[in-house]
N, C-alpha and C positions, 0 to 999 in steps of 0.2 A: 483436582479439575486437570480436567483437557484442556492443550490450548494449543492452536492451531498458527502459525506462521503461514502467510503467502505471498508467496516474489513474487512479481505483475512487473512482467517486462514490455509489453505490450501497448501503442497508442489505446486510450480510452476508450475508443470507436469501433475496435477489434472484437468480434464475435470471441476471443478467448479471454480478454479482457470482463466482459458480460458476464459470459460466463464465471468469472474467479468475479464479482459482486455476489450475484446467485449464490452462492457456494458457501463467500463468506455468510450472505443472510442467516441462509440454512445452520451450519455452524453455532451461527448468534444466537438464534431460534431454538435453539439444541442447546443451549448454554453453556457450549463454547469459549472460552474467551480466544477472541480470535484479533491479529494483526496482520497489515497491509504490509510489503516493504516493497515500494514501488523506484523501480529500477529500468534503465535504458527510455525508450520511451515512453513506459509506463508512471513516469516523472510529470507527464505532461498532465496527468488526472491531477494533479498535487498544484496548478497555476489558479490564480484568484478569476472567475467566470467559466472557469468550464464544470460543469453537470453533474459529472461522470459520478462524485462522489454524494452529489446533494443526499441522496435518499438512506446514505447507509445510516445505522444505527451510531450514535455517539459514541457507544460504547468499544466499536472496532477502534482501536488505534491503528494511526497510518503513519507511515515512515514514508523521506524520498531522501532516495540520497544524493549529499552535495554535489557531487563530482559531477554526474550527467544531469543535472541542472545546470550547474557552471557550462558544460560542453554547448549543452542546448540554449545556454546564451540570458538563462535565467538567473538571478540572484534570491535569495530568501525571503526579500521583500516579496516577489510575486507569487509566494505561496500560500496560500490560504489556510486562514488560520486554525481547523482543525488537523494540521498533516504538521510533525515535525521532519524540520532537516538535521537526514543523521549520515552518517560516516561509516567507510568497512566496519566499523573498528563497532559503531553500535550493533550492525547486524551481526555480528560475528555474538555478539549477548543476547542477542534476539534469539540465535541459534540455540544457545545453551538456554534460553527460559521458555522453551516453548517442547512440548511433549512432541508437535510433529509438525513436519513442514513440507508446503508444497509449491510447487513450481505452477505458475500458470502463466507459461509461454504465448 
């Protein structure tokens, strides 16, 4: 089965991030396994109360880089339930587990 890892580093309201959400949905509808890895300003989408991830299917795995959350003053307790806080080692594992990697800057 094809699987896609999408790296998202733009703020949730950016055009690039909005396109990434659409692309993630499209891949999911085509039957591909999709994982999103949020880093830099992309981690803002992982915060409780943020609506960016609200409409994504639950089958899409979401990760937020712990270092970038900390740099922005957020703890894992502020991250919404469906998002896993991860480190760089987990990101490397995800690279190995997916057949394609797409950067949505």
